[in-house]
C-alpha positions, 0 to 999 in steps of 0.5 A: 502541750508545747508549754509542758514540754518546754517546762520539762526541759527547763526543769531538767536543765535546772536540775542538772545545773543545781547538781553540777553546782553542788558537786563542785564542792564550792560553798554557795549561800542562798543557792537558787537555780531558776529559768529566765526565758532561755537562760538558767540563772544561778543566784547566791553568794560565794566567798571569793572570785575563784569560787565564783569562777568555779561555780560558773565553770561547773554550771557551764560544763553541763549547760552553756545557757547559764547566767550568773547572779552570784555575788562575792562577799569580798569587797568589790568585784575585782574585775569579774563579769556579771550578767544583768538579770531581770529586775537588776539595777546598777544600784542593786548591783553596787549594793550586792558587790560593794555593800553600798548602792551609791557605788553604782556610778563606778560600775556605770563608768566602767561599762558606759560603752556597753550600757550607753548614755543612760545608766537606768537603761540596762538590758537583761543579758548584758555582760558588765564588768564589776570594777 
């Protein structure tokens, strides 16, 4: 019974965030909104950093527990923050933002204080900067 209540709450949060993103008027390709534990995760790709922030702000206005897994098609992350999602690796994040996984070292160096001494030990929910 409790699982069905929790699933219903997650479904309602997903619907609210999806609607907020759509109502923002920002084009996001590959939009996917899902639940990951207590977080609602938005995935997809936008054209600019300002689009990324607009999507984030629209989603957080209806649900403060939103994580962004939204890439920007422009080269690099331009200093934006990114929340580590389940299944992420620095290689995959570098591939998403730079088009080349070999740039993972740049991301690691910029976030060494957050990640620690091993770039393979990133944690879901960590907020990193994409330089």
